[in-house]
C-alpha positions in Angstrom: -135.1 -67.4 -17.9 -137.6 -67.1 -20.6 -138.3 -63.8 -22.3 -141.0 -62.2 -20.6 -144.0 -60.8 -22.5 -146.6 -58.2 -21.6 -149.3 -59.8 -19.6 -147.3 -62.5 -18.1 -147.1 -63.0 -14.3 -144.0 -63.2 -12.3 -144.5 -64.6 -8.8 -147.9 -64.4 -7.5 -148.5 -60.6 -7.8 -146.7 -59.0 -10.6 -147.9 -58.6 -14.2 -145.4 -57.6 -16.8 -146.0 -54.4 -18.9 -143.0 -54.5 -20.9 -139.1 -54.5 -21.0 -137.1 -51.5 -19.8 -133.6 -52.4 -20.1 -130.9 -55.1 -20.1 -127.3 -55.3 -18.9 -124.8 -58.1 -18.8 -126.2 -59.6 -15.6 -129.8 -58.6 -15.3 -132.9 -57.6 -17.3 -135.3 -55.0 -16.2 -139.1 -54.9 -16.8 -141.9 -52.6 -16.0 -144.7 -54.4 -14.2 -147.8 -53.8 -12.0 -148.7 -55.1 -8.7 -151.9 -56.8 -9.1 -152.9 -56.2 -5.4 -153.1 -52.4 -5.7 -152.3 -51.4 -9.3 -148.8 -50.0 -8.2 -146.2 -49.5 -10.9 -143.0 -51.5 -10.1 -139.7 -52.7 -11.8 -138.8 -56.3 -11.9 -135.1 -57.2 -12.0 -134.2 -60.7 -13.0 -131.1 -62.5 -13.5 -129.7 -62.8 -17.2 -126.9 -64.0 -19.4 -124.2 -66.0 -17.9 -125.2 -65.1 -14.4 -128.3 -67.4 -15.0 -126.1 -70.5 -15.5 -123.8 -70.1 -12.4 -124.3 -70.6 -8.7 -122.3 -67.4 -8.1 -124.8 -65.6 -10.2 -127.5 -66.7 -7.8 -125.5 -65.8 -4.8 -124.6 -62.4 -6.0 -128.3 -61.7 -6.8 -129.3 -62.8 -3.3 -126.6 -60.7 -1.8 -127.9 -57.6 -3.8 -131.4 -58.4 -2.5 -130.3 -58.7 1.2 -128.3 -55.3 0.8 -131.1 -53.5 -0.8 -133.8 -54.8 1.7 -131.5 -53.5 4.5 -131.4 -50.0 3.1 -134.5 -47.9 3.9 -134.0 -44.3 3.1 -135.8 -41.5 1.1 -132.7 -41.1 -1.1 -132.3 -44.7 -2.0 -134.6 -46.7 -4.3 -137.0 -48.8 -2.3 -136.9 -52.8 -2.7 -140.5 -53.9 -2.3 -140.1 -57.7 -2.6 -137.7 -60.6 -3.4 -138.8 -64.1 -4.5 -138.2 -66.7 -7.1 -140.6 -67.4 -10.4 -142.0 -70.7 -11.1 -138.8 -71.9 -13.0 -136.7 -70.9 -10.1 -135.3 -67.7 -11.3 -134.8 -65.1 -8.5 -136.4 -61.7 -9.0 -136.2 -58.3 -7.1 -139.2 -55.9 -7.1 -138.1 -52.3 -7.0 -140.2 -49.2 -6.9 -140.7 -47.6 -10.3 -138.9 -44.0 -10.6 -140.0 -41.3 -13.0 -137.5 -38.5 -13.9 -134.0 -38.9 -15.3 -130.4 -40.1 -14.4 -127.6 -37.7 -13.8 -125.8 -38.9 -17.1 -128.7 -37.2 -18.9 -128.2 -34.1 -17.0 -124.5 -34.0 -17.6 -125.4 -34.3 -21.6 -127.6 -31.3 -21.2 -124.7 -29.1 -20.3 -123.3 -27.3 -17.3 -125.7 -27.2 -14.3 -126.3 -24.5 -11.8 -124.1 -24.6 -8.7 -127.2 -24.5 -6.4 -128.7 -27.5 -8.2 -125.4 -29.4 -8.1 -125.1 -28.7 -4.4 -128.6 -30.1 -3.7 -127.9 -33.2 -5.6 -124.6 -33.7 -3.9 -126.4 -33.3 -0.5 -129.0 -36.0 -1.5 -126.3 -38.4 -2.4 -124.4 -37.8 0.7 -127.6 -38.5 2.8 -128.0 -41.7 0.9 -124.4 -42.7 1.3 -124.6 -42.0 5.0 -127.3 -44.6 5.2 -125.4 -47.1 3.1 -122.0 -46.7 4.8 -123.7 -46.9 8.2 -124.6 -50.5 7.4 -120.9 -51.2 6.6 -121.8 -51.3 2.8 -119.7 -49.6 -0.1 -121.8 -48.9 -3.3 -118.8 -49.6 -5.4 -120.5 -48.5 -8.7 -121.5 -44.9 -7.9 -121.8 -43.3 -11.4 -124.2 -41.0 -13.0 -126.3 -43.5 -14.5 -127.0 -44.9 -10.9 -128.2 -41.7 -9.5 -131.8 -40.8 -10.3 -133.4 -37.5 -10.1 -137.1 -37.5 -9.4 -139.3 -34.3 -9.8 -141.8 -33.8 -6.9 -145.1 -32.1 -6.8 -143.8 -29.0 -4.9 -141.1 -28.4 -7.6 -138.3 -29.8 -5.8 -136.1 -32.7 -7.0 -135.4 -35.9 -4.9 -132.3 -37.8 -5.4 -132.4 -41.6 -5.6 -129.5 -43.8 -5.4 -130.0 -47.1 -7.5 -128.3 -50.3 -8.5 -126.5 -52.1 -5.6 -125.4 -55.0 -7.8 -121.7 -54.4 -7.0 -122.3 -53.3 -3.5 -119.8 -54.9 -0.9 -120.1 -55.3 2.9 -116.8 -54.3 4.4 -117.5 -54.0 8.0 -118.6 -56.2 10.9 -121.2 -54.6 13.1 -124.0 -54.2 10.7 -126.8 -56.7 9.8 -124.9 -58.4 7.0 -121.5 -60.2 7.5 -118.6 -59.0 5.2 -118.6 -61.0 2.0 -116.8 -60.8 -1.3 -117.4 -62.1 -4.8 -114.2 -60.9 -6.3 -110.6 -61.9 -6.3 -108.4 -59.8 -3.9 -106.9 -56.9 -5.8 -109.5 -57.0 -8.6 -110.5 -53.5 -9.5 -114.4 -53.3 -9.6 -116.5 -50.3 -11.0 -116.8 -48.2 -14.0 -113.8 -46.6 -15.7 -113.7 -42.9 -15.1 -115.7 -43.5 -11.6 -113.1 -45.5 -9.5 -111.1 -44.2 -6.7 -107.3 -43.6 -7.4 -106.4 -45.8 -4.4 -108.3 -48.8 -5.9 -106.5 -48.3 -9.3 -103.3 -48.5 -7.3 -104.3 -51.8 -5.7 -105.3 -50.0 -2.3 -107.9 -51.2 0.2 -111.6 -50.4 -0.4 -113.3 -48.0 2.0 -116.3 -45.7 2.1 -114.0 -42.9 0.8 -114.0 -44.5 -2.6 -117.7 -43.7 -3.0 -117.0 -40.1 -1.7 -114.2 -39.7 -4.3 -116.7 -40.7 -7.1 -119.4 -38.4 -5.9 -116.9 -35.4 -6.2 -116.1 -36.5 -9.8 -119.8 -36.6 -10.7 -120.4 -33.2 -9.1 -117.5 -31.7 -11.3 -119.1 -33.4 -14.3 -122.5 -31.7 -13.6 -120.8 -28.3 -13.1 -118.8 -28.5 -16.3 -121.5 -30.5 -18.4 -118.8 -33.0 -19.6 -117.2 -36.2 -18.4 -114.3 -35.7 -16.0 -112.1 -37.9 -17.9 -111.5 -39.3 -21.4 -114.9 -40.6 -22.7 -113.5 -44.0 -24.0 -112.8 -46.6 -21.2 -109.1 -47.6 -22.1 -108.1 -43.9 -22.2 -110.5 -43.0 -19.3 -108.4 -45.3 -16.8 -105.2 -43.7 -18.2 -106.3 -40.1 -17.7 -107.8 -40.9 -14.3 -104.4 -42.3 -13.1 -102.6 -39.1 -13.8 -105.2 -36.2 -13.8 -107.9 -35.1 -11.5 -111.5 -33.6 -12.0 -111.7 -29.9 -12.8 -113.6 -27.8 -10.4 -114.7 -24.7 -12.5 -113.0 -21.4 -11.6 -116.1 -19.9 -10.5 -116.7 -22.5 -8.1 -113.2 -23.2 -6.8 -112.8 -20.6 -4.2 -116.4 -21.0 -2.8 -117.7 -22.8 0.1 -119.0 -25.5 -2.2 -115.7 -25.7 -4.0 -113.7 -26.3 -0.8 -116.1 -29.3 -0.2 -115.5 -30.6 -3.5 -111.7 -30.4 -2.9 -112.4 -32.7 0.2 -114.3 -35.1 -1.9 -112.0 -35.4 -5.0 -108.6 -35.3 -3.1 -106.5 -38.2 -4.7 -105.0 -39.1 -1.3 -107.5 -40.6 1.1 -105.8 -39.0 4.0 -106.8 -35.4 2.4 -110.3 -36.7 1.7 -113.3 -36.7 4.0 -113.4 -39.8 6.1 -117.2 -40.2 5.9 -120.4 -39.1 4.3 -121.4 -37.6 7.7 -118.3 -35.5 7.8 -118.8 -34.3 4.2 -122.5 -33.6 4.8 -121.7 -31.4 7.9 -119.2 -29.4 6.0 -121.5 -28.9 3.2 -124.2 -27.6 5.5 -122.1 -25.3 7.5 -122.2 -22.6 5.0 -118.9 -21.0 6.0 -115.3 -20.9 4.9 -112.2 -22.0 6.8 -110.9 -24.9 8.8 -114.4 -26.3 9.6 -114.8 -27.3 5.9 -111.6 -29.3 5.6 -111.6 -33.0 6.1 -110.4 -34.1 9.5 -106.9 -35.3 8.5 -106.3 -32.0 6.6 -107.4 -29.9 9.5 -104.9 -31.8 11.7 -102.2 -31.4 9.2 -102.8 -27.7 8.9 -102.9 -27.1 12.6 -99.8 -29.3 13.2 -98.0 -27.2 10.7 -98.9 -24.0 12.5 -97.8 -25.6 15.9 -94.6 -26.6 14.3 -93.9 -23.2 13.0 -94.8 -21.7 16.4 -92.4 -24.1 18.1 -89.4 -23.2 15.8 -90.1 -19.6 16.4 -90.0 -20.1 20.3 -86.8 -22.1 20.0 -85.3 -19.2 17.9 -86.3 -16.6 20.5 -84.9 -18.7 23.3 -81.6 -19.1 21.5 -81.4 -15.4 20.7 -82.1 -14.7 24.4 -79.4 -16.9 25.7 -76.8 -15.6 23.3 -77.8 -11.9 23.6 -75.0 -10.0 25.4 
């Protein structure tokens, strides 16, 4: 793919304004839709991905996933096509605001703001997981915060380049572009079970959301800042929930997101969202397996007490 210059046309309708960013797999350009003057973002393959069939398949898979996801908390995909030289391109809505990594760098954020952000991401994940898709690259840089006219902020989940379809029943069949057992994602934002070679599930996205929430509350990365040490510290540590939040309603929800064992974690975005919105303390906030474990423990203790009472009654003179 040639370097695009301002004024060049991509496809039939998109005029390039200038470069935005470049990663290992793709380049982003700001552009304008010539039909209505709307600002958009063009995403085009770059680097080694341009020279491999796998790169094209991955890009087409990303486009298929993004076109499937229509939700107010997910960046909108407007078009998908190929340029005159055959390079595929995605057309995405242009967002204005900041990503969460910029917010973390700004220092600790108020609990109410972080809770609203978590709620927005959970809404997005509920829609994503509902299609049998796991994002796999949830991180602060892939969550956008857009200011609205009424003063509120809208969360937008972006970048589905590593998304994986894991369940039948949706509109896309399960498909993998990685070797079994390969750990995919960004160091510091990978669920513990995946680092241990476990199976991918929607709970991996929930864990990372909990990590991001803790980073927003603390105004600092949850683990060591350099990737090699980040994986080591993540393998043995856990994100820190601030003491001022730990025993609150929101703190209980966070514990259900960042639990290292999937059995102690929320099983779905919907379950976590319902817990977040209850606004009360107690069992209703615990993930389903944890509620079962707690109640099973209480029933076990009650059973032992009954057995002891019966034994005492039988042996009593």
